[in-house]
N, C-alpha and C positions, 0 to 999 in steps of 0.2 A: 504493500500500500504506500502511496505517496500523497503528500498534501501540497497544494499550491498555496503558499502562505501569503501571497499578495497578488490578487487578481482584480481586474476591473470588468468582470463579465457583465455587470449591470449597465455598462455603456451601451445603450440600445442601438445607437447609430453604428457602432463597431460590431455588435453581435446580434443582428436580427435573427440569426440562426442558432440562438443560444441552446436550444434543445439538442441539436446535433453536436454542438461544441461539448456539452456535458457528456453526451454519449461517447464521443471520441476520447474524452478525458478518462472516463471510467474504463474504456477498453484498454487504455494505456496504463491502467493501474492507479490513476490519479482520482482517488475516490472522494476527496474533500477539498474544498476551497474556502479561503477567507477573502471576502470582498471588501475592498478598502474605499472609504469615502474620501473625497478630495475637497469638498466644501459642503455647506449646509444642505442645499437641495440634493446634491449628489449623495450625501450620507443618507438622506431620506429615501432616495431611489434604491440604494443598496439594501436598506432595511426592508422596504416593501418587497424587493425582489426575493429575499431569502426566506421570508416568513413561512412559506409552505414547502420549503425544500430542505429536507433533513441533512443533506450533505454540504450545505452552504452556511457560512457564518458571515457576520459583517462587523465593520469597524467604522466609528464616527469621528470626524475631525475636519479641520480646515488647513489645507495645504498653504505653504508660504506664498504661493502665487496669488492666493485669494485673501491675503491678510486684512484687506479692508472689511472682511466679514466678521472680524473679531470685535464685536460690539457687545455691550452688556445684555442686550436683548437676545442675541444669538448664543451667548454663553449660557443664559438661562435656558434657552431651547436645547442646547447640548446636554445640560443636566437633566432636563425632562426626558430627552431621548433615552438616556442611560437608565433613568428610573422607570421608564414606560408610563409617564404621566401625561395629563393634558391631551393634546392632539395625538399623542403617540401611545395612548393606553390600549389601542386596538392591537398593537403588536404583541407577539408572544416571545420572540427572541430579542434579548438585550444585546448590545454591542459587546464584543469580546476584547476590545482594546480602544484606545484613543489614537487616532491617526487618520491619514498620514499628516503629521505635523513636523515642523522643523525650520530650517533656514536654507535659502537658496540665493546666493549672491551672484550666480551666473546669469539667470534669466528673469527672476522675479522683478516686477515693476515697483516693488515696495522697498523703501529704505531699510537698512539693517536694523535700526532701532524699532521700527514698526513691526518688522518680522519677529524680533526678539521678544517684544512685549506679547504678541499673540502666542508665541511658542511657550513662554512662561505661564501665561494664563491657562493654556490648555494642559500643561503639565500639572498645574495645581488641581485641575479637575480629575486627571488620572489618579493623583494621590488621594483625592477626596473619596473616590469610589474604588480604590485599590485595583485599578486596571493597568495592564501593561501598555506600553507606548510604541507605536510604529513611527520611526523617525526618518525624515527625508533630509539629507545634507548634501549640498553641492557648493563647492568653492567657499565653504564657511565652517570648516571643521573646528578651528580654534574657538570661535564664538559658540558653536553648538556644544562643544565639550564643556565650556564654562557654564552655559545655561543648564545643561544636564547635571553637572556636578553641584551647582548651587541649588537645584530643585530638590535634590534628595531622592529622585526616582530610582528604583532598583531594577525594574523589569522593562528593559529596553531592547528593541531590535533596530539596528541600523540597516534599513531597507536598501536593496540594490547597492550593496557596499561597493564603493569605488575608490576608497582611500588607499594609503600605502601601508607598509608593514608596521610602522610605529603607531599609526592610528588604529590598526586592527589590534595590536597588543594593548593599547590603551583601553579599547572597548572590552576585550576579553578579561583584562585584569580586574575589571569592575563587574564581571559577570554578565555584561551585555552580549547580545547575540549579533552576529553579522549574517545577512541574508544575501544569497547569490542568485543572479539571474542568468539568462542566456549569454550575457556579456562575457562570462567566463569561458565560453566556447570560441571566442574570437581569437584567431591565431596570434595576433600581435599583442594580446593582453597577457604577457608573460608574468608581469608583477602580480596581477590578480590571481593567476594560476598558482603562483608560489604561496600566496596568502591562503588559498583554499587548501593546499597541502598541509599548511601549518595550523589550520583552524582546530581548536579543541573539539572533540567529538560531540560534546554536549552544548556547544555554543554556536552552532550555525544551522541555518534553515535554507530551503530552496524556494524559489518563487519564479513566476513568469513576468510579473508586472504587465501582463497582457492588457491591451493589444500591442504594447510596445516591446522592443528589445528581443525579438525572436532569436533563437539560437542560430549559429552560423549557417547550417544547411537550409534554414528558412529565411535568412536575412533579407530584409526589404519587403517581407510579406507580413501579414497579420500574425501576431503571436497568439497562442491560445493555451489553455491549461494542460492539454495533453502533452505539450512539449516539456513539461517538468521532467518527464522520463528521460528525454535526451540530455537535459541538464544533469540529471542524476547519473546517467551513464558516463558523462564526461568527468564529473566530479569523482566518481568511483575510480576511473582510470588514473586521474591525477593523484589520488590518495593511495593507489595500490590496494584497493579494497573491493570486495564483491559488491555488485549493485544491490544485493539484498541487505548488506550491512548499511550502506548509505541510505537506502530507503527506510529501513527500520529506525535508524538513528535520527534522521531528520524528521520523520513522522512523530517519533516520541518527543523530540524537542518542540515541535509545533504544538502538540497536544498539551505539553507542560506549560509552554509560554502563554498560550491563549486560554489555558484551563478548559479545554474542550471536553465535552462528554464523549465517552467511548462505549 
């Protein structure tokens, strides 16, 4: 069994054929997915999408690209989503984490101080409800590390990890997880391959970030959850381990991190 720990299957424009996508994923052994919200409406879409699907979970939060959405009203709504109160009382499934949140100095239109404020406020909500955190970091590792350290959060995954060895060691030394996408299959990405080899067995997960970042053999095409298997096969080769070992370990890590029901 494999778990796609970071999917955007609820992006309707990208996955009009989502039923077939789920079928292909299950045929490839990817039996569970965690759907990640990127902003308030998107988090609601993820929640609505998973409610009647036992193999899917969801995560609520505001991406740094949408930092303008971090308002007192939306923070109240995020808390109501987690509690399943008010407009969200009809839902059965609560979010399994807060995310994806973080800092992006590469492309976000928002100033660093605005992003940092929104990041901190959402970390406070994660602490309030004892939820893990799915973190997006791009060209902002130093500031993200400072915010995370100051926040006191303990359950963190650095999604789509793209840092260097020192940054990976910093994360692992704190018990944070690193999550690897199809990027690890790109031939020139030798630094990331070395990091995958060194990752502690209990501190890494696999993800697609679909529809983005398809593995090398599908590069330029739509990514989908079934491709977690190809990522796992590549990771197994890098680590010199059987595919079954990588699948069992990363599945156990995702179940523990998100506190999934088994």
